[in-house]
N, C-alpha and C positions, 0 to 999 in steps of 0.2 A: 643533058640537065637533069633528067631522071636518075641517071646511074650516079652523078655527084651527090644527089639528095640522099640516095640510098646509103652511100658511103659515110656521109655525115651522121645519118641516123645510127648506123651501126657503131661508129665511134662513140656517140653520146650514150648508147645503151651499155658499151662496154665500160666506159668511165663510170657511170652511175651503179652499175652492178659491182665494179670493183670497189666503190666507196661503201656500198651497203654491205658487202662482204667483209671488208675490213672493219667497219663498225661492229659486225656481229661477232667477229673473232675477238676484237678487244673487249666486248662486253662479257662475252663468255668468259674470258680470261680473269677479267676483274671480279665476276661473280663467284667464279672457283676460288680465286684468292681469299675473298671474304669468307666463303663457306669453309675453307680449310684452315683459316686463320685461328690459331689457339687463343681462346679468350682468356684474359688475366683472372686469376682466382678472385673470388668474392670474399671479402673479410667479413666474418660472422662471429657471434658468440654463440654458445651452445648450453643445453641443459640436459641434465640426465634424469630419465624416467626412474622414479623411486616408489618402491612399495611402502605405503603409510596406512596408519589406522586413523581414520577421522572419527570424531564423535558421531554416533549413529543419530542424525537429527535432519529435520526438515526445515527449511527456511521459508519465510514469506514476509509480506508487508502488511501492516495492520493499521488499525486507528484506535486510539484511546477513547473509550465511552464511559460515561458516568453511569453508576448503578441507577440512580435517579437524577434527572437533570431537566429543568423547565424553564421558561420564562413565567415568572409569577405574573399572573393577570387579574383583572377584576371581572366578576361574573355580572354586575350590574352597573349601570351608569351612575355617575356621580362626581362631586367636586371635591378634591383633595383637601382635607381639613388639617391633617397632621400625617408627618412621616417619622416612623419611630425606628430607623435603621440608618446605617452608615454604609455607603459602598465598600465591598470587600470584607464586611463582618461575617463572623460566625454566628449562626443562629440555630436554635432548637425549633423542633416541630412544635406548632401551636403559638410560636412568638408572634405578637402583632408586629406588622410591618407597616401598615397605612390604615389610616381611619378617613373613610369619606363622610361627607356631610350628611347627618341624619336629622336635622332639626325638623323638617316636615314630616318625616316618617315617624319620628317621635310623637309629634302632636297627634298624627292620625291614630298611633297606637293608644294613646290615653283615651282618645274618642271611642275607639273599639272596645277597650276594657270597660269603659262606663256602660257601653251598650250591653256588654256580656253581663256585668253585674246587674243591670236592670232586667235582663232577660232571666237571670238566675233567681231574682227576687219574685219576678211573675210566675215563674215555673213553680216555685214553693208555695205560692198562693193558690194556684191552680191545683196543686196536689192535694192541699188541705181541703179544697171545695170538692174536689173528685172523691175523696174518702167519705164526705157527707152526701154523696150522690146529688149534689148540686149541679155539677157539670159532667158532660159525656166524656167518655175515653178518648174521642177524637180531639176534644178540646185539650186534653193533657198531652196527646201526641203532638199536636200543632205546637204547644208551648215548649215541649222537650226539642223539637227540631229546630225552633227559633234560638234556644239557648245553645244547642250544639253548633248551630251556624256562626253564632256570634263568638263563641270560643275558637272556632277554626280560623276566623278572620284575625282574632288576635294572634294565634299562632304564625298565620301567614305574614302578618305584618312584622312580627318579631324576627322571623326568618329572613325577610328583606333587610332588617336593620343588622342582623348578624352577617349577612353577606358584604355588607359596607365596612365590616372590620376584616381586614385582609390579613391573613396569617400564613406563616410558613408551613407547608404541608409535610415537611421532613427535615431532619438536620442536615445542614449542609454550609457552604460558603457562598455569600452573595457576590454578584458582580457590580457593575457600575449601574446605579439608579438612572431611570429613563423618564422620570416625572418630576414635576416641581409643584411646591406648595400652591394651592388655589387653583391648579389645572383641573379642567373638567375632562374626565375619562368616560369614553365610550366602552360598552361591553367588550371584552377581550383585549383591551388595550395592555400592551406589555408594560410592567412596572419595573422589574428587576430580574436579571437571570439568577438562579439558584442551582448549584451543582453540589451533589454528594461526592465528595473525593475520597473516602476511605470505606472500603475498598473501590477500585475501578475495575472495568472491563477492558480487554483488548479484543477487538474483532478483526478477523483476517480470514482469508480464502486460501484454499489449496485446490490443485487440479484433481479431477475425479479419480486418476489413477492411485493416488494415495489414500483412497477412502477406506481400503481394508487395513491399513496401517495405523490408523488413528483411532483414539478412543477417549472418552473422558477420564480424567484424572492424571493424564500424561502431564509432566512439567514442562513449562515453557519459561524462555528467557527473553526479556524484551530490553532493547536499547532505543534511546531516543536521542535526537541530535543535541537537545538541550544540556544533556549531561553524559558526554561521550565516554567519560571514564567509569560510568556507573552501569549496572545491570540490574535488572527487576525481575524476580522470579514469581511464578504462580502456578496455576494448575488449569487445564482444559476443563470447562464446566458444562459445555453443551456443544453438539454438533447438528448442524441443520440437517433434517431428515430428507432433504431433497437437493438435486444438483441443479444449478441454473442451466436451463436449455440453451442460453445464449452464449455464455462463456465456458460451460462444462466444468465449472469451478463449484465447490460447496464451501459453506461458511462454517467457521468455527469460533467460539467464544471462550476465553480465559479470564479468571478472576485474579487479580493482583492485589496484595496488600499495598497500601499507599499512606501509611501513617503520617508521613512529612508533607504530603500534598505536592510532591515533585510532579507526579504524573497528571496532567491536565486533559480533560475531554477535548477531543479534536486533534491532538497531537499525532504526528506520524510516528510509527513505531516499526523497527526491525524485529521480526519474532523468529524464534527458533525453538521447535518442538523437539524434546529429547526423546528418542524411541529406545526401546530394550536392545541390549546387544551392542555389538561393535561393527563398524563399516570398514573392511579391508580394501583398499583402492590402489590403483596406480596413478600417482599424481604428476603433473606435468605443468609448468607455467603456461598461463593462457596464451602468452604471446608466441608460443612455440607451434600453435595451431594455425594452419592456413585454411580459412573458412571460405566455401564457395557453394553455390547452389547444387553442385554436383557431389558434394560430399566433403568432409574434413580431412585434412591430409597433414603429415609431418614428413620432414626431410631427415632421413637416418644418415649419420656421419659413418661411412663405412670404409672406404679404401684408405690403407695406411701409406706412409711414406715410402719412396723407393719403387713403387709399382708404376708400370706404365699405363697410360691412358688408353692406348691402342698401338697397334703394330705400325712401325715406322715413326711413332711420335717420339718426342723428347721424353726422357724419364721424368716422372713427377717429382719435384723437389722434396726435401726432407719434411718441410713444415706445410705441405699442401695435402688436402684429403678431398674425397669426392663425396657426393650425397646421393640418396636415392629416395625418391617419393614414394610414400605409402599411405594408403587411405586407413583412417582409424575411425572408431565410434567414441563419442564423448558423453559424459554424463554430467553429474551435479558439479557446480562451480563453487569454490569458496575462498574468498580473499583473492590473492593472485593465482591460485592454482585451479585446475581443472581435473576431474577424474577421467581416465582413459578406460573406457570399459572393453574395448577389443581393438587388436592390431598392433599393440604395444607390450613388450615385456620389460620388467623391472631391470634397471642397469642400462638399457640402451641410451645412447647418446644422440641428441637430435639438435637441428639448427633452431637457435632461438631469435634471431633477428636476421634481417635482409632477406626474408622469405619471398618477397615479391621479385627478387632478381634471381631466384633459383629455379632449376629444373632438374630432373633426373639426370645424373651424370655431371653435374656442375662441379668446378674445381672450387674449393673453398680454403681459405686461411682462418685459422681459429685464434681469436684475440679475446680472452676472457679478463683481461687485466682491470677492466673498468665497468663490469656488468652489474646491474642492480640485483640485489638478492631478493626473491620474491618471499612472501609470507601469507600465512593463513589469516592473519589479522592486520591488514595494511592500515597505516595511519599516515595519510598524506600531510605533507608540512603545510599546506595552505588550506587544509580542512577546517 
């Protein structure tokens, strides 16, 4: 019985061992087949690195700011008696906008003026008596103080009345009024926006590495979405003397003529500052760069047709090339292009599409029959 059991176990072990050995041999063969299987070439488009001269400028985004821009408010409380402007109107400095009710203040002013006149008459009488040595000097000083106080109260009341006549503090364009006739206004209540539109400022920021390259007087070109086909020019008038510690950027301000009022405060602006000299670069379409945390790379098209991919392999067909990965350093981007500052020479051809399927040594076919043409000033059809 024991001998038969041993024979059976031996047979089972041999059978299972044979099965495992067969599976291993088959798996290894399949793996070697796929490892050695020649991958079909990837169809790509290509781009050529070109030497170019870009305008020597720095770009940023900014905001249009009025030279003077406020919400007109009231300094004192009162009821709106009259409104002397229309929404959107052009006004001059000093023009009356709103008149608050001053009936009670005017009555008080008349009373104070009467008291002032009475104190003036009393003062003149006391002055005559003082000259006759009938009254003491202290009586004269008391009368003078009473008269001065009465005049001061008249001036204070007149100032209160003047504050209820609300005027435009500068020339500009009004916005939409925010009050109604008969409405009671508290101190500080907004009445209407007022913006001075010619000229205007554009405020923008730059990284601190450009601090030494920028100075007041440089020309700026501004574009806004509302007028895509137009550009506005001005000059840098001020540079913030400190760098923001949280962003490491510094702020600049440029002044722009705006006679037609097209530039409106608060609008988003694309800003380009023109620097002296020219900027010679090697440009490449942005889509030809493979970006990764380990560095940016391009795929150089190098092997020509008729060469073999390796010993024992089939000859490479006439229309098939190979690519080689190369690390590059990139700089400023403009439009559809990016400047390559290191790792690429002018005239070299690189893969422009299909980068995610490539690696060094990949076989590729080039089809540039329907590739889009990059430009420094792209204008998307749906923009």
